[in-house]
ZAROBA-240140 format. One line per 3 residues: their letters; for each residue x, y, z of C-alpha. Coordinates in steps of 0.25 Angstrom, whole numbers, plus 5000, padded with zeros to 4 digits. Layout:
REM ZAROBA-240140
a = X Y Z  ...
REM end
This chain:
REM ZAROBA-240140
xxx = 5000 5000 5000  5011 5010 5005  5019 5008 4991
xxx = 5007 5009 4983  5005 5022 4989  5018 5026 4987
xxx = 5019 5022 4972  5007 5030 4971  5011 5041 4977
xxx = 5025 5041 4968  5016 5038 4957  5008 5052 4959
xxx = 5021 5059 4962  5027 5057 4949  5014 5060 4941
xxx = 5012 5074 4949  5028 5079 4944  5023 5082 4930
xxx = 5010 5087 4935  5017 5097 4945  5027 5101 4935
xxx = 5016 5110 4926  5013 5116 4938  5025 5124 4938
xxx = 5023 5132 4926  5009 5137 4931  5014 5140 4945
xxx = 5024 5150 4938  5013 5155 4931  5005 5160 4940
xxx = 5017 5165 4947  5021 5174 4934  5006 5178 4934
xxx = 5006 5181 4949  5017 5189 4949  5010 5199 4937
xxx = 4998 5198 4948  5004 5201 4962  5011 5213 4967
xxx = 5025 5209 4973  5037 5217 4973  5048 5216 4965
xxx = 5055 5206 4974  5044 5197 4977  5043 5195 4963
xxx = 5055 5191 4961  5056 5181 4971  5043 5176 4965
xxx = 5048 5177 4952  5062 5168 4954  5054 5159 4961
xxx = 5044 5156 4949  5057 5156 4941  5064 5147 4950
xxx = 5050 5137 4950  5050 5136 4934  5066 5133 4935
xxx = 5063 5121 4944  5051 5118 4936  5059 5117 4923
xxx = 5068 5109 4932  5059 5098 4936  5061 5103 4948
xxx = 5044 5104 4951  5042 5104 4967  5054 5116 4966
xxx = 5047 5122 4957  5034 5121 4964  5040 5125 4977
xxx = 5047 5139 4970  5034 5143 4964  5025 5140 4975
xxx = 5035 5148 4982  5035 5160 4972  5019 5160 4973
xxx = 5019 5161 4987  5027 5174 4986  5016 5178 4977
xxx = 5005 5174 4986  5012 5181 4998  5014 5196 4989
x = 4998 5196 4987
REM end
């Protein structure tokens, strides 16, 4: 029973990875849009843009978890600015 459950979870994780990979560009686009509609200081805007750029670099390198973490941090900074 435990072996079957672990095997199922492993297969689901492998199948989910490509699905998560497509989320990164959508998140980056949402950040880009928010940058045009949110009032930020020049310093805050530079931080968010740097995080977005780093996130997309990680996405292109195949490091999707790192990419998602960087993009999420950029989104948090945007939300805190509102």
